[in-house]
Each structure stands twice: as structure tokens, then as C-alpha cells.
PyMOL CGO cylinders between C-alpha atoms (Angstrom):
from pymol import cmd
from pymol.cgo import CYLINDER

trace = [
    CYLINDER, 4.26, -62.01, 15.21, 6.39, -59.71, 17.27, 0.3, 1, 1, 1, 1, 1, 1,
    CYLINDER, 6.39, -59.71, 17.27, 6.37, -60.22, 20.98, 0.3, 1, 1, 1, 1, 1, 1,
    CYLINDER, 6.37, -60.22, 20.98, 8.15, -58.83, 24.02, 0.3, 1, 1, 1, 1, 1, 1,
    CYLINDER, 8.15, -58.83, 24.02, 8.80, -62.40, 25.09, 0.3, 1, 1, 1, 1, 1, 1,
    CYLINDER, 8.80, -62.40, 25.09, 12.11, -63.96, 24.07, 0.3, 1, 1, 1, 1, 1, 1,
    CYLINDER, 12.11, -63.96, 24.07, 11.73, -66.65, 21.42, 0.3, 1, 1, 1, 1, 1, 1,
    CYLINDER, 11.73, -66.65, 21.42, 12.03, -70.25, 22.52, 0.3, 1, 1, 1, 1, 1, 1,
    CYLINDER, 12.03, -70.25, 22.52, 15.37, -71.85, 21.71, 0.3, 1, 1, 1, 1, 1, 1,
    CYLINDER, 15.37, -71.85, 21.71, 15.31, -75.11, 19.77, 0.3, 1, 1, 1, 1, 1, 1,
    CYLINDER, 15.31, -75.11, 19.77, 18.53, -77.05, 19.25, 0.3, 1, 1, 1, 1, 1, 1,
    CYLINDER, 18.53, -77.05, 19.25, 19.00, -79.36, 16.29, 0.3, 1, 1, 1, 1, 1, 1,
    CYLINDER, 19.00, -79.36, 16.29, 21.41, -82.22, 16.88, 0.3, 1, 1, 1, 1, 1, 1,
    CYLINDER, 21.41, -82.22, 16.88, 23.46, -84.17, 14.36, 0.3, 1, 1, 1, 1, 1, 1,
    CYLINDER, 23.46, -84.17, 14.36, 20.95, -87.02, 14.53, 0.3, 1, 1, 1, 1, 1, 1,
    CYLINDER, 20.95, -87.02, 14.53, 18.38, -84.48, 13.21, 0.3, 1, 1, 1, 1, 1, 1,
    CYLINDER, 18.38, -84.48, 13.21, 16.47, -84.46, 16.48, 0.3, 1, 1, 1, 1, 1, 1,
    CYLINDER, 16.47, -84.46, 16.48, 15.07, -81.16, 17.68, 0.3, 1, 1, 1, 1, 1, 1,
    CYLINDER, 15.07, -81.16, 17.68, 15.32, -80.27, 21.37, 0.3, 1, 1, 1, 1, 1, 1,
    CYLINDER, 15.32, -80.27, 21.37, 12.95, -77.70, 22.91, 0.3, 1, 1, 1, 1, 1, 1,
    CYLINDER, 12.95, -77.70, 22.91, 14.95, -75.99, 25.66, 0.3, 1, 1, 1, 1, 1, 1,
    CYLINDER, 14.95, -75.99, 25.66, 11.83, -74.49, 27.25, 0.3, 1, 1, 1, 1, 1, 1,
    CYLINDER, 11.83, -74.49, 27.25, 10.17, -77.84, 27.93, 0.3, 1, 1, 1, 1, 1, 1,
    CYLINDER, 10.17, -77.84, 27.93, 13.38, -79.91, 28.05, 0.3, 1, 1, 1, 1, 1, 1,
    CYLINDER, 13.38, -79.91, 28.05, 11.97, -82.37, 25.55, 0.3, 1, 1, 1, 1, 1, 1,
    CYLINDER, 11.97, -82.37, 25.55, 12.45, -83.49, 21.99, 0.3, 1, 1, 1, 1, 1, 1,
    CYLINDER, 12.45, -83.49, 21.99, 9.99, -82.13, 19.44, 0.3, 1, 1, 1, 1, 1, 1,
    CYLINDER, 9.99, -82.13, 19.44, 9.08, -82.86, 15.82, 0.3, 1, 1, 1, 1, 1, 1,
    CYLINDER, 9.08, -82.86, 15.82, 8.61, -80.58, 12.85, 0.3, 1, 1, 1, 1, 1, 1,
    CYLINDER, 8.61, -80.58, 12.85, 4.86, -81.02, 13.38, 0.3, 1, 1, 1, 1, 1, 1,
    CYLINDER, 4.86, -81.02, 13.38, 5.27, -79.72, 16.96, 0.3, 1, 1, 1, 1, 1, 1,
    CYLINDER, 5.27, -79.72, 16.96, 7.15, -76.68, 15.64, 0.3, 1, 1, 1, 1, 1, 1,
    CYLINDER, 7.15, -76.68, 15.64, 4.43, -76.11, 13.03, 0.3, 1, 1, 1, 1, 1, 1,
    CYLINDER, 4.43, -76.11, 13.03, 1.94, -76.09, 15.91, 0.3, 1, 1, 1, 1, 1, 1,
    CYLINDER, 1.94, -76.09, 15.91, 4.00, -73.45, 17.71, 0.3, 1, 1, 1, 1, 1, 1,
    CYLINDER, 4.00, -73.45, 17.71, 3.95, -71.29, 14.58, 0.3, 1, 1, 1, 1, 1, 1,
    CYLINDER, 3.95, -71.29, 14.58, 0.17, -71.70, 14.27, 0.3, 1, 1, 1, 1, 1, 1,
    CYLINDER, 0.17, -71.70, 14.27, -0.22, -70.58, 17.89, 0.3, 1, 1, 1, 1, 1, 1,
    CYLINDER, -0.22, -70.58, 17.89, 1.92, -67.52, 17.18, 0.3, 1, 1, 1, 1, 1, 1,
    CYLINDER, 1.92, -67.52, 17.18, 4.82, -68.61, 19.38, 0.3, 1, 1, 1, 1, 1, 1,
    CYLINDER, 4.82, -68.61, 19.38, 8.24, -67.52, 18.21, 0.3, 1, 1, 1, 1, 1, 1,
    CYLINDER, 8.24, -67.52, 18.21, 11.22, -69.82, 18.28, 0.3, 1, 1, 1, 1, 1, 1,
    CYLINDER, 11.22, -69.82, 18.28, 14.75, -69.81, 16.99, 0.3, 1, 1, 1, 1, 1, 1,
    CYLINDER, 14.75, -69.81, 16.99, 16.62, -72.94, 15.93, 0.3, 1, 1, 1, 1, 1, 1,
    CYLINDER, 16.62, -72.94, 15.93, 20.37, -73.41, 16.43, 0.3, 1, 1, 1, 1, 1, 1,
    CYLINDER, 20.37, -73.41, 16.43, 22.65, -76.17, 15.24, 0.3, 1, 1, 1, 1, 1, 1,
    CYLINDER, 22.65, -76.17, 15.24, 23.73, -77.79, 18.52, 0.3, 1, 1, 1, 1, 1, 1,
    CYLINDER, 23.73, -77.79, 18.52, 27.28, -78.44, 17.34, 0.3, 1, 1, 1, 1, 1, 1,
    CYLINDER, 27.28, -78.44, 17.34, 28.19, -75.23, 15.48, 0.3, 1, 1, 1, 1, 1, 1,
    CYLINDER, 28.19, -75.23, 15.48, 25.81, -72.80, 17.20, 0.3, 1, 1, 1, 1, 1, 1,
    CYLINDER, 25.81, -72.80, 17.20, 24.74, -71.51, 13.77, 0.3, 1, 1, 1, 1, 1, 1,
    CYLINDER, 24.74, -71.51, 13.77, 21.16, -70.21, 13.54, 0.3, 1, 1, 1, 1, 1, 1,
    CYLINDER, 21.16, -70.21, 13.54, 19.21, -72.44, 11.15, 0.3, 1, 1, 1, 1, 1, 1,
    CYLINDER, 19.21, -72.44, 11.15, 15.65, -71.19, 11.77, 0.3, 1, 1, 1, 1, 1, 1,
    CYLINDER, 15.65, -71.19, 11.77, 15.06, -70.32, 8.11, 0.3, 1, 1, 1, 1, 1, 1,
    CYLINDER, 15.06, -70.32, 8.11, 15.97, -73.79, 6.86, 0.3, 1, 1, 1, 1, 1, 1,
    CYLINDER, 15.97, -73.79, 6.86, 13.83, -75.49, 9.53, 0.3, 1, 1, 1, 1, 1, 1,
    CYLINDER, 13.83, -75.49, 9.53, 10.83, -73.29, 8.64, 0.3, 1, 1, 1, 1, 1, 1,
    CYLINDER, 10.83, -73.29, 8.64, 11.39, -74.09, 4.96, 0.3, 1, 1, 1, 1, 1, 1,
    CYLINDER, 11.39, -74.09, 4.96, 11.51, -77.79, 5.88, 0.3, 1, 1, 1, 1, 1, 1,
    CYLINDER, 11.51, -77.79, 5.88, 8.17, -77.42, 7.70, 0.3, 1, 1, 1, 1, 1, 1,
    CYLINDER, 8.17, -77.42, 7.70, 6.67, -75.82, 4.59, 0.3, 1, 1, 1, 1, 1, 1,
    CYLINDER, 6.67, -75.82, 4.59, 8.09, -78.65, 2.46, 0.3, 1, 1, 1, 1, 1, 1,
    CYLINDER, 8.09, -78.65, 2.46, 6.54, -81.23, 4.79, 0.3, 1, 1, 1, 1, 1, 1,
    CYLINDER, 6.54, -81.23, 4.79, 3.16, -79.46, 4.71, 0.3, 1, 1, 1, 1, 1, 1,
    CYLINDER, 3.16, -79.46, 4.71, 3.28, -79.19, 0.91, 0.3, 1, 1, 1, 1, 1, 1,
    CYLINDER, 3.28, -79.19, 0.91, 4.01, -82.92, 0.58, 0.3, 1, 1, 1, 1, 1, 1,
    CYLINDER, 4.01, -82.92, 0.58, 0.85, -83.89, 2.48, 0.3, 1, 1, 1, 1, 1, 1,
    CYLINDER, 0.85, -83.89, 2.48, -2.09, -84.89, 0.29, 0.3, 1, 1, 1, 1, 1, 1,
    CYLINDER, -2.09, -84.89, 0.29, -4.50, -82.03, -0.23, 0.3, 1, 1, 1, 1, 1, 1,
    CYLINDER, -4.50, -82.03, -0.23, -2.29, -79.56, 1.63, 0.3, 1, 1, 1, 1, 1, 1,
    CYLINDER, -2.29, -79.56, 1.63, -0.83, -77.69, -1.34, 0.3, 1, 1, 1, 1, 1, 1,
    CYLINDER, -0.83, -77.69, -1.34, -0.79, -74.00, -0.47, 0.3, 1, 1, 1, 1, 1, 1,
    CYLINDER, -0.79, -74.00, -0.47, 1.82, -72.82, -2.96, 0.3, 1, 1, 1, 1, 1, 1,
    CYLINDER, 1.82, -72.82, -2.96, 0.91, -73.27, -6.61, 0.3, 1, 1, 1, 1, 1, 1,
    CYLINDER, 0.91, -73.27, -6.61, 3.66, -74.53, -8.90, 0.3, 1, 1, 1, 1, 1, 1,
    CYLINDER, 3.66, -74.53, -8.90, 3.63, -71.22, -10.79, 0.3, 1, 1, 1, 1, 1, 1,
    CYLINDER, 3.63, -71.22, -10.79, 4.34, -69.34, -7.55, 0.3, 1, 1, 1, 1, 1, 1,
    CYLINDER, 4.34, -69.34, -7.55, 7.18, -71.70, -6.63, 0.3, 1, 1, 1, 1, 1, 1,
    CYLINDER, 7.18, -71.70, -6.63, 8.73, -71.25, -10.07, 0.3, 1, 1, 1, 1, 1, 1,
    CYLINDER, 8.73, -71.25, -10.07, 8.40, -67.47, -9.85, 0.3, 1, 1, 1, 1, 1, 1,
    CYLINDER, 8.40, -67.47, -9.85, 10.09, -67.46, -6.44, 0.3, 1, 1, 1, 1, 1, 1,
    CYLINDER, 10.09, -67.46, -6.44, 12.98, -69.48, -7.86, 0.3, 1, 1, 1, 1, 1, 1,
    CYLINDER, 12.98, -69.48, -7.86, 13.27, -67.00, -10.73, 0.3, 1, 1, 1, 1, 1, 1,
    CYLINDER, 13.27, -67.00, -10.73, 13.70, -64.13, -8.27, 0.3, 1, 1, 1, 1, 1, 1,
    CYLINDER, 13.70, -64.13, -8.27, 16.87, -65.69, -6.81, 0.3, 1, 1, 1, 1, 1, 1,
    CYLINDER, 16.87, -65.69, -6.81, 19.82, -63.88, -8.36, 0.3, 1, 1, 1, 1, 1, 1,
    CYLINDER, 19.82, -63.88, -8.36, 17.50, -61.39, -10.08, 0.3, 1, 1, 1, 1, 1, 1,
    CYLINDER, 17.50, -61.39, -10.08, 17.92, -57.64, -9.59, 0.3, 1, 1, 1, 1, 1, 1,
    CYLINDER, 17.92, -57.64, -9.59, 14.55, -57.64, -7.77, 0.3, 1, 1, 1, 1, 1, 1,
    CYLINDER, 14.55, -57.64, -7.77, 15.67, -60.22, -5.18, 0.3, 1, 1, 1, 1, 1, 1,
    CYLINDER, 15.67, -60.22, -5.18, 16.24, -57.62, -2.46, 0.3, 1, 1, 1, 1, 1, 1,
    CYLINDER, 16.24, -57.62, -2.46, 12.67, -56.30, -2.77, 0.3, 1, 1, 1, 1, 1, 1,
    CYLINDER, 12.67, -56.30, -2.77, 10.87, -59.65, -2.74, 0.3, 1, 1, 1, 1, 1, 1,
    CYLINDER, 10.87, -59.65, -2.74, 11.15, -60.47, 1.00, 0.3, 1, 1, 1, 1, 1, 1,
    CYLINDER, 11.15, -60.47, 1.00, 9.73, -57.11, 2.06, 0.3, 1, 1, 1, 1, 1, 1,
    CYLINDER, 9.73, -57.11, 2.06, 6.97, -57.32, -0.51, 0.3, 1, 1, 1, 1, 1, 1,
    CYLINDER, 6.97, -57.32, -0.51, 6.03, -60.86, 0.50, 0.3, 1, 1, 1, 1, 1, 1,
    CYLINDER, 6.03, -60.86, 0.50, 6.01, -59.89, 4.17, 0.3, 1, 1, 1, 1, 1, 1,
    CYLINDER, 6.01, -59.89, 4.17, 3.75, -56.92, 3.39, 0.3, 1, 1, 1, 1, 1, 1,
    CYLINDER, 3.75, -56.92, 3.39, 1.42, -59.13, 1.31, 0.3, 1, 1, 1, 1, 1, 1,
    CYLINDER, 1.42, -59.13, 1.31, 1.22, -61.79, 4.02, 0.3, 1, 1, 1, 1, 1, 1,
    CYLINDER, 1.22, -61.79, 4.02, 0.44, -59.14, 6.66, 0.3, 1, 1, 1, 1, 1, 1,
    CYLINDER, 0.44, -59.14, 6.66, -2.41, -57.87, 4.46, 0.3, 1, 1, 1, 1, 1, 1,
    CYLINDER, -2.41, -57.87, 4.46, -3.68, -61.40, 3.91, 0.3, 1, 1, 1, 1, 1, 1,
    CYLINDER, -3.68, -61.40, 3.91, -3.63, -62.01, 7.66, 0.3, 1, 1, 1, 1, 1, 1,
    CYLINDER, -3.63, -62.01, 7.66, -5.64, -58.84, 8.26, 0.3, 1, 1, 1, 1, 1, 1,
    CYLINDER, -5.64, -58.84, 8.26, -8.16, -59.88, 5.62, 0.3, 1, 1, 1, 1, 1, 1,
    CYLINDER, -8.16, -59.88, 5.62, -8.31, -63.35, 7.16, 0.3, 1, 1, 1, 1, 1, 1,
    CYLINDER, -8.31, -63.35, 7.16, -9.15, -61.86, 10.56, 0.3, 1, 1, 1, 1, 1, 1,
    CYLINDER, -9.15, -61.86, 10.56, -11.86, -59.67, 9.01, 0.3, 1, 1, 1, 1, 1, 1,
    CYLINDER, -11.86, -59.67, 9.01, -13.25, -62.72, 7.26, 0.3, 1, 1, 1, 1, 1, 1,
    CYLINDER, -13.25, -62.72, 7.26, -13.35, -64.71, 10.50, 0.3, 1, 1, 1, 1, 1, 1,
    CYLINDER, -13.35, -64.71, 10.50, -15.19, -61.88, 12.23, 0.3, 1, 1, 1, 1, 1, 1,
    CYLINDER, -15.19, -61.88, 12.23, -17.65, -61.73, 9.35, 0.3, 1, 1, 1, 1, 1, 1,
    CYLINDER, -17.65, -61.73, 9.35, -18.21, -65.50, 9.51, 0.3, 1, 1, 1, 1, 1, 1,
    CYLINDER, -18.21, -65.50, 9.51, -18.80, -65.27, 13.25, 0.3, 1, 1, 1, 1, 1, 1,
    CYLINDER, -18.80, -65.27, 13.25, -21.54, -62.68, 12.71, 0.3, 1, 1, 1, 1, 1, 1,
    CYLINDER, -21.54, -62.68, 12.71, -23.24, -64.33, 9.77, 0.3, 1, 1, 1, 1, 1, 1,
    CYLINDER, -23.24, -64.33, 9.77, -22.62, -68.03, 10.28, 0.3, 1, 1, 1, 1, 1, 1,
    CYLINDER, -22.62, -68.03, 10.28, -25.38, -69.79, 8.45, 0.3, 1, 1, 1, 1, 1, 1,
    CYLINDER, -25.38, -69.79, 8.45, -26.38, -71.03, 5.02, 0.3, 1, 1, 1, 1, 1, 1,
    CYLINDER, -26.38, -71.03, 5.02, -24.26, -68.48, 3.13, 0.3, 1, 1, 1, 1, 1, 1,
    CYLINDER, -24.26, -68.48, 3.13, -21.07, -69.32, 5.02, 0.3, 1, 1, 1, 1, 1, 1,
    CYLINDER, -21.07, -69.32, 5.02, -19.71, -71.62, 2.30, 0.3, 1, 1, 1, 1, 1, 1,
    CYLINDER, -19.71, -71.62, 2.30, -20.35, -69.02, -0.42, 0.3, 1, 1, 1, 1, 1, 1,
    CYLINDER, -20.35, -69.02, -0.42, -18.57, -66.37, 1.64, 0.3, 1, 1, 1, 1, 1, 1,
    CYLINDER, -18.57, -66.37, 1.64, -15.63, -68.72, 2.21, 0.3, 1, 1, 1, 1, 1, 1,
    CYLINDER, -15.63, -68.72, 2.21, -15.31, -69.40, -1.51, 0.3, 1, 1, 1, 1, 1, 1,
    CYLINDER, -15.31, -69.40, -1.51, -15.54, -65.70, -2.37, 0.3, 1, 1, 1, 1, 1, 1,
    CYLINDER, -15.54, -65.70, -2.37, -12.84, -64.84, 0.15, 0.3, 1, 1, 1, 1, 1, 1,
    CYLINDER, -12.84, -64.84, 0.15, -10.60, -67.63, -1.17, 0.3, 1, 1, 1, 1, 1, 1,
    CYLINDER, -10.60, -67.63, -1.17, -10.99, -66.33, -4.73, 0.3, 1, 1, 1, 1, 1, 1,
    CYLINDER, -10.99, -66.33, -4.73, -10.22, -62.77, -3.57, 0.3, 1, 1, 1, 1, 1, 1,
    CYLINDER, -10.22, -62.77, -3.57, -7.09, -63.90, -1.71, 0.3, 1, 1, 1, 1, 1, 1,
    CYLINDER, -7.09, -63.90, -1.71, -5.83, -65.90, -4.69, 0.3, 1, 1, 1, 1, 1, 1,
    CYLINDER, -5.83, -65.90, -4.69, -6.46, -62.95, -7.00, 0.3, 1, 1, 1, 1, 1, 1,
    CYLINDER, -6.46, -62.95, -7.00, -4.47, -60.74, -4.63, 0.3, 1, 1, 1, 1, 1, 1,
    CYLINDER, -4.47, -60.74, -4.63, -1.52, -63.17, -4.62, 0.3, 1, 1, 1, 1, 1, 1,
    CYLINDER, -1.52, -63.17, -4.62, -1.63, -63.56, -8.39, 0.3, 1, 1, 1, 1, 1, 1,
    CYLINDER, -1.63, -63.56, -8.39, -1.63, -59.80, -8.84, 0.3, 1, 1, 1, 1, 1, 1,
    CYLINDER, -1.63, -59.80, -8.84, 1.18, -59.44, -6.30, 0.3, 1, 1, 1, 1, 1, 1,
    CYLINDER, 1.18, -59.44, -6.30, 3.46, -61.79, -8.23, 0.3, 1, 1, 1, 1, 1, 1,
    CYLINDER, 3.46, -61.79, -8.23, 2.45, -60.24, -11.56, 0.3, 1, 1, 1, 1, 1, 1,
    CYLINDER, 2.45, -60.24, -11.56, 3.62, -56.86, -10.29, 0.3, 1, 1, 1, 1, 1, 1,
    CYLINDER, 3.62, -56.86, -10.29, 7.15, -58.16, -9.89, 0.3, 1, 1, 1, 1, 1, 1,
    CYLINDER, 7.15, -58.16, -9.89, 7.36, -59.40, -13.46, 0.3, 1, 1, 1, 1, 1, 1,
    CYLINDER, 7.36, -59.40, -13.46, 5.77, -56.89, -15.86, 0.3, 1, 1, 1, 1, 1, 1,
    CYLINDER, 5.77, -56.89, -15.86, 7.07, -58.86, -18.86, 0.3, 1, 1, 1, 1, 1, 1,
    CYLINDER, 7.07, -58.86, -18.86, 5.00, -61.89, -17.85, 0.3, 1, 1, 1, 1, 1, 1,
    CYLINDER, 5.00, -61.89, -17.85, 1.89, -59.73, -17.52, 0.3, 1, 1, 1, 1, 1, 1,
    CYLINDER, 1.89, -59.73, -17.52, 2.45, -58.16, -20.94, 0.3, 1, 1, 1, 1, 1, 1,
    CYLINDER, 2.45, -58.16, -20.94, 3.00, -61.58, -22.52, 0.3, 1, 1, 1, 1, 1, 1,
    CYLINDER, 3.00, -61.58, -22.52, -0.17, -62.93, -20.88, 0.3, 1, 1, 1, 1, 1, 1,
    CYLINDER, -0.17, -62.93, -20.88, -2.20, -59.95, -22.10, 0.3, 1, 1, 1, 1, 1, 1,
    CYLINDER, -2.20, -59.95, -22.10, -0.77, -60.37, -25.60, 0.3, 1, 1, 1, 1, 1, 1,
    CYLINDER, -0.77, -60.37, -25.60, -1.62, -64.11, -25.57, 0.3, 1, 1, 1, 1, 1, 1,
    CYLINDER, -1.62, -64.11, -25.57, -5.21, -63.29, -24.60, 0.3, 1, 1, 1, 1, 1, 1,
    CYLINDER, -5.21, -63.29, -24.60, -5.39, -60.69, -27.35, 0.3, 1, 1, 1, 1, 1, 1,
    CYLINDER, -5.39, -60.69, -27.35, -5.76, -57.85, -24.86, 0.3, 1, 1, 1, 1, 1, 1,
    CYLINDER, -5.76, -57.85, -24.86, -3.89, -54.62, -24.95, 0.3, 1, 1, 1, 1, 1, 1,
    CYLINDER, -3.89, -54.62, -24.95, -1.41, -54.25, -22.09, 0.3, 1, 1, 1, 1, 1, 1,
    CYLINDER, -1.41, -54.25, -22.09, -2.58, -51.97, -19.32, 0.3, 1, 1, 1, 1, 1, 1,
    CYLINDER, -2.58, -51.97, -19.32, -1.21, -48.51, -20.05, 0.3, 1, 1, 1, 1, 1, 1,
    CYLINDER, -1.21, -48.51, -20.05, -1.03, -45.45, -17.83, 0.3, 1, 1, 1, 1, 1, 1,
    CYLINDER, -1.03, -45.45, -17.83, -2.16, -46.88, -14.55, 0.3, 1, 1, 1, 1, 1, 1,
    CYLINDER, -2.16, -46.88, -14.55, -2.99, -44.19, -12.05, 0.3, 1, 1, 1, 1, 1, 1,
    CYLINDER, -2.99, -44.19, -12.05, -2.51, -43.89, -8.35, 0.3, 1, 1, 1, 1, 1, 1,
    CYLINDER, -2.51, -43.89, -8.35, 0.10, -45.24, -6.01, 0.3, 1, 1, 1, 1, 1, 1,
    CYLINDER, 0.10, -45.24, -6.01, 0.12, -48.71, -7.54, 0.3, 1, 1, 1, 1, 1, 1,
    CYLINDER, 0.12, -48.71, -7.54, 0.93, -47.37, -10.99, 0.3, 1, 1, 1, 1, 1, 1,
    CYLINDER, 0.93, -47.37, -10.99, 3.64, -45.13, -9.56, 0.3, 1, 1, 1, 1, 1, 1,
    CYLINDER, 3.64, -45.13, -9.56, 5.11, -48.04, -7.62, 0.3, 1, 1, 1, 1, 1, 1,
    CYLINDER, 5.11, -48.04, -7.62, 5.16, -50.23, -10.73, 0.3, 1, 1, 1, 1, 1, 1,
    CYLINDER, 5.16, -50.23, -10.73, 6.84, -47.48, -12.73, 0.3, 1, 1, 1, 1, 1, 1,
    CYLINDER, 6.84, -47.48, -12.73, 9.46, -46.92, -10.01, 0.3, 1, 1, 1, 1, 1, 1,
    CYLINDER, 9.46, -46.92, -10.01, 10.15, -50.66, -9.73, 0.3, 1, 1, 1, 1, 1, 1,
    CYLINDER, 10.15, -50.66, -9.73, 10.59, -50.94, -13.49, 0.3, 1, 1, 1, 1, 1, 1,
    CYLINDER, 10.59, -50.94, -13.49, 12.95, -47.96, -13.54, 0.3, 1, 1, 1, 1, 1, 1,
    CYLINDER, 12.95, -47.96, -13.54, 14.95, -49.41, -10.65, 0.3, 1, 1, 1, 1, 1, 1,
    CYLINDER, 14.95, -49.41, -10.65, 15.12, -52.77, -12.36, 0.3, 1, 1, 1, 1, 1, 1,
    CYLINDER, 15.12, -52.77, -12.36, 16.38, -51.16, -15.58, 0.3, 1, 1, 1, 1, 1, 1,
    CYLINDER, 16.38, -51.16, -15.58, 19.05, -49.23, -13.66, 0.3, 1, 1, 1, 1, 1, 1,
    CYLINDER, 19.05, -49.23, -13.66, 20.18, -52.35, -11.83, 0.3, 1, 1, 1, 1, 1, 1,
    CYLINDER, 20.18, -52.35, -11.83, 20.31, -54.31, -15.08, 0.3, 1, 1, 1, 1, 1, 1,
    CYLINDER, 20.31, -54.31, -15.08, 22.41, -51.55, -16.67, 0.3, 1, 1, 1, 1, 1, 1,
    CYLINDER, 22.41, -51.55, -16.67, 24.76, -51.52, -13.68, 0.3, 1, 1, 1, 1, 1, 1,
    CYLINDER, 24.76, -51.52, -13.68, 25.08, -55.30, -13.82, 0.3, 1, 1, 1, 1, 1, 1,
    CYLINDER, 25.08, -55.30, -13.82, 25.86, -55.22, -17.55, 0.3, 1, 1, 1, 1, 1, 1,
    CYLINDER, 25.86, -55.22, -17.55, 28.40, -52.44, -17.06, 0.3, 1, 1, 1, 1, 1, 1,
    CYLINDER, 28.40, -52.44, -17.06, 30.51, -54.56, -14.67, 0.3, 1, 1, 1, 1, 1, 1,
]
cmd.load_cgo(trace, "trace")
């Protein structure tokens, strides 16, 4: 969430305590998770070295949330696929794609909340389940796009013919990504 306001500075000390410079108090990872949920930006610096460590603190928050009972947001298959992208020729594209996908999910989430506000009643649970299924299908498709070999293998295992000749922007994007991947693989093998 971009804002004109400067992000809050959090300092992490050697004793692993986090200090919120805006409120002059120590905070926990749960407090920082609350700031993220409220849409407040912050940046975390190592107090001793001055190095920015925001990414690792956010990853630690995700790890903590994932370890809570019933709080699993990232399926094991998604975590494995993310690990596979590290060091892969597609690694540079993944962050932008994930950011784009999350922005779309957020927009859909807001539409869903508006819809629930208008039609709150007996069908609310059914609508929630339908939206959850649609969001999961979107994420599954998003990760499938980055690994066409997995999709072909899955289709072959199900006895289906792989999707051929997709039309529109999505098909063009897939084709371009595959061509780029092949070129990068050739360049990597040539060195």
C-alpha cells in the first residue's frame, strides 16, 4: 500500500527485540502483523549494522502465522514451487507476477466484501465458499503458468490432451514466457 507518509522505522536489536521509533516502545511480531493488516508501512533496520532487514522480518511474520493451528494460508505445493523458482531462469519474473496476482486478489476481495455487505443473509456462507474456491483456482492457475511442464505432466496423468493453441493475451504471454525461458536456458548452457 503506497502512501505519501514516510514508513515507520523499526529497529531490531541484538537481543531480537523490536523497537518502534514512532511510539518509542518495544513491539512484537504480532504488533507488526497488526500494522500490516491496517495498511501501515514500516521499515526494519538492524540497530547495530544499520542494514535494512524488512524482508526477513516480514518473512518471519509469515512463518509465525503459518505455524499457528488452522492458519495455513500457503499450501505445501505453493511453498515447494516458490523454492523451485530460486535460481531458476524465471526467478526475475516471479516477484512482479506475484505482486500483480496479489493486487488482483485484493481487488476481488474488496468486491466480495461489498457484495457481502449488500446481500448479507442466508446465502452469505455459500458466497464466501464460492469466492474462496475462485481465489484458490486463480492462484493455482497463476503458479501453473510459470511451470508449463508441470501442467503438461498433470494433463497427461489425467489422460487429457495438453491445452494447445490458447488464444488471447494469456496465450501470447505464456508463449513469450516459454520462449524467454528457452533463450535464458540456452544462454546459461552456453556459459
